[in-house]
N, C-alpha and C positions, 0 to 999 in steps of 0.2 A: 608527600601527599599533594596531589593536585588541588589547586584552589578552584573553589566553586564560587558564583557570584554572591551568594547568601545562603545561610542555612535553611533547610526547609522547617518552617515551624510546625509544631503538632497540629494547630488549628487548620493551617493550610492543606496539611497531608491528610487529614480527616475529611475535609470538604472535598478534596480532590478524589479521595477514595469513594466517598458517596456518589459524586457525580459519575465516576467510571462504573460504579455498581449500579447505578440507575439506567445507565444507557445499555449495559450488557443485558440486564433483566428485560428491558424492553425489545431489544433485538430477539431474545430468546423467546418472546410471545409468538413471534412470527416465523422465525428461522429455526429450525430444529438442528442442534449440533452445531458444527462449523465454529466451535469455540476458538480454535487457534487462528482461524481466518478473521474473526471479529478482533482478537487481540493483535494481528498484524495491521489490520486497517486502522485501528486507533493509534498504534504506534506510529504510523505514517502520518496519520493526522496530527498527533502531538508534536512530532519532530519536524513538519513541514517537508517531508519527503514525499516521493510519488511510489506508487506500488504497481506491480504488473501480476495479474492473476493468471495462472496457466491451468486450464481443466476443460473437460468435455462439456458440451451444452447440457443444461438441466440440473446444474449443481447449485442454483439459487444465487448466482453472482449479482445478477441485476436487483433481485429482490432484496439481498442483503445490503446493497449499496443504498437502495431507496429507503429502508426503514432506517437506516444508519443516518441519512440527511434529515428524516423526519424526527428522529430522536433528539437532535441536537439543534434543530431549527436553523438548517442550513439550505442554501439554494442549490439544487441538483439538476443536472442536464446529462442527456444521454445522446451520444452520437453513434451511429451504426456505420462502422467504416466499410466502404465498398471501393471497387477499382475505379469508379468514375467520381469519386469525391474530390474536390478542389481545396486547396488551402484556404480559399475565401469562404467556403462553407463551414469552415471551423473558426476561423479568426475574425471573419466579417469583411466588409467592403465599402466602398463609396458608391452610394446612388445618386442619380440626378433628379432632384425636385424640380418638376417641370413648373410648378408654380412659381418658384423664385428663380429658376434657371441656374441653380447653384448645386453643387455636390455636398451631399451630408454623408455622415458615417452611419452604417448599421451595424452595430456589434454582433458578433457571432456568438454561439453557445459555450464558447470558452469563458465567457465573462460570467462565471458561477463560482460557488466554492466547492462542490464536488463533481467532478467532470467524468462520466463513464465512458471511456473509449472502447467500444465494443469490437472485438476482433481487429486490433490495431493492426495486425499483419495483413489484412486484406486491402490495405490503402497503398497507393504508389508511394515510393520513398520521398517525392517532394512533400507530399501530406504529411508523412510520418516526421519528416525534418522540421516542418512548420510547427507542429504540435510540440516536438521534442524543446525546439529552441524557446518556445513560450513557457514550457516547464522549467527551462533553465533560468531564464531571465526574469520570468514573471511579469512580462510586459510584451505588448503586442502593438506593432506599426501598422496603421491602415492609412493609405496615402501618406500625407505629410505629417500626420498626427501620431503621437505615441500614448499609448493608455496603459496604466497599471491594471494588472488584474486583482479581482477582489482578494481580500484577506478574511480567513485563510482561503488557500486554493490548493486543491489536492486532484491529481489525476489518477483514476484508477483505471487502468487498462486491462484488457482480457485477450486472451488468444487461446484457440484450440490447438493443441500440441498434437493432435493426430491427423486432421485433415490439412493437407498442404497445397491442395489443388486451388490455383488462382490467389496465392499468397505471396508476400514479399517479406522474407526474412529480415528482422531487425538486425543491424550490424553491431559488433561489440562496442562500438564508440556510443551508439544510441541507447543500447541496453544498459551501458554503465550509468545513465542518467536515472534510471530507477533505483530507488534506494533499496527496495525489497522486490524479490520475485517470488512469490509463494505458489505452490503447486497443489492445487485441491485434489482430494481423494473422495471416492464414493463413502456414502454414509455407512454407518454400521447397520447390521440387520434391525438391531433395536431401534435405531434412529429412523430407519426408512419405514419401519411399522408405524411409528408415530407420525411421520410425514403423511403416510397414506390415511391414517385415522383423522387427522386434522383436515386433510383436502375432502374427505368423504363427508365431513360435518359443515361444509361451507354452504351448500344450498343453493337457492336460485333467488335473483333480486329482480322486482318487478320494476319496469323503467320505460317511460315513453310509450305506454300502451302495450309493451311487450316484455320480455324477460330475458335477463343475461344469466348464464351460469357463473357463479363467483369464483374468484381465484385469490389466492394469498394478498395480491395486491389490492384487493378490494377491503382487506380488512386492517390495512395500515391505519394507526391511529395517527391523526395529524398534530396532536398536542404534543409538543416536545417535552422531554423529561430533563433537558438541559439547555441553558442559554448559551449565547456567544461569549458573553462574559466568563461563564464557567469554563468553557472551553480554552480561552485565553489564559485563565488561571491555572488550567492544567499543563498548558504549554510551557508556562514560566516555572510550575513545579517541576517539570522534567529537567530543566536546566539547572535546578538547584540539587538534583540527586548526586551523590558524591561518587566519584570515581577515583580510585587509588592509583598511584604510579605502577604499582604491580599489575594492575588491570590493564593499564595502557601499554606496559610492556608485553604482556600475553597478546594483545591485539596486534602489535607491531610485529612480534615473533610469528603470528599465525599468518598475516598477510604476506610476510617476507617468505615464508617456506612455500607458499603458492607460486612464488616466481622462480624457484630454484629445483621444484619437483622434476623428477625425470620425465614424467607423463604429461606435463603441461607446457604447452608452447607460449601461452600468454596467461600471466599471472595477474593477480588482482592490482588495480590501481590504488592510489592513495584515498579515493572516494571510499573504498571498501573499508578501511579502518575508520575514517570519519562516521560511516553508516552504522558500523559495528557499535562505536561508542554512543553515539545518539540513540540508535535502538534499543540497546542495553540500559540506558537510563529510563527510557520509557517503560520497558518492560519490568524494571526493578519496581517503579512506581506502582504498576498495575498489579504486581504481586505484594503489594503491602510493605516495600522496603523503600528506604531512602538512601540506599546505597547499591552498586552493582556487584555482582558475584559470579564466578566462573559459569554457573548454570546459565545465566543470560547469554553469555558467549558461545556455549555450546549449543543453546537452542537457537540462536539466530544465524549461526555461520551458514548454514546451507542456503537460507533466503536472501543472504547477503552477497555471499562469494560465488555461488554456483553460476550466475549469469555473467560474472566477470571474468571467468576461466574459460580458456580454449584448450582443448586437448589435442595431443599430437596424434597425426593419423596412425602412427604405429599402435599407440595405446588404444585407440578406438578400434583398430583391426583385431587387437588381443581381446577385446570385450571390457575393457576398462570403461567404467563411466564416471561422471563428475562427483555423484554422491559418494562413491566408494572413496575417491580422493579426498573429498572435505572430511569424511569420517577418519581416514587415514592421518590427515594433518592435525585433526583435534586429539587423536590418540597419541600423536608425536609430542604434544605439549604435556601431556600427563593427565591422569584424572584425579585420583584422591589427592596426591601431593600437591597438584596445583591448587586445589581447592583449600588444602591446609595452608599453603603459603599465603594465599590470598586472605584467608580468615587472620593470619599473624599479621599482615600488612595493615589491614583494616583497623585491627584491635590497636 
């Protein structure tokens, strides 16, 4: 068995469960559905990873991140990426103080807890590189000074997978720095019906002698349901979730199979295995377990692996896509027998 830093006590487990439940309930009061997206965001937050959300406009990505930041008392900043954006617009710069005739540092919006990088693929590669370097090192150099970014620090980037005009595709080396890439889907008819009903009930708010039509952003409650200390406790609890040697072997096997598959030109890096273990621990905790099971691996494989693989041109020409290959890799590990073996190993 792998050794964990310390066993997760029952009291710590119950406190973390209550914290997660409170956050998810607060998010649900504003955002309809999107349970899987909320889970992935919390996984990224609890494990210190970064996440890229792919989805068409209008799927409440910004709203979701705003309510999450207000639910846990975190600082939130949003950057709309455009073609004319400069690295200094994100990181900060030195400005001349004319009163003292000296340069002083003006920190950029990256100095926050939750940073929404909206439509990251619309910025030039130099800007993307500056952001991704800060994501990796969690520090920023401005002039001759180096500053640490706040803790926790999480980048939630978005990109529109359909519109490609005026965009710069993120190269594989930069995509690899995202722990998770989650692809948002349209809400179900029942969820969309609830969205319309809630929106219709928002009404109008009088303001400055006039009035504005309220949106979902106007009903966000600013009182957090969780503190930073509770978030830190949840992060520590994640690292005490048990991971068996059998589970680690399955992760190693899965990652290695991506490197030898006939349709894959570039397989997953070791970061994929690290991300799978970390994310599986967080997901186990969020599902009321203090140990990982194959279900965690199967649920997270697509979000962790798909953006780290590059298909051969011949496979693309034949109509093969990444989702099909990830599903095939998972099937090659085995379903029922895999779970049975893991339960025996855990016992």
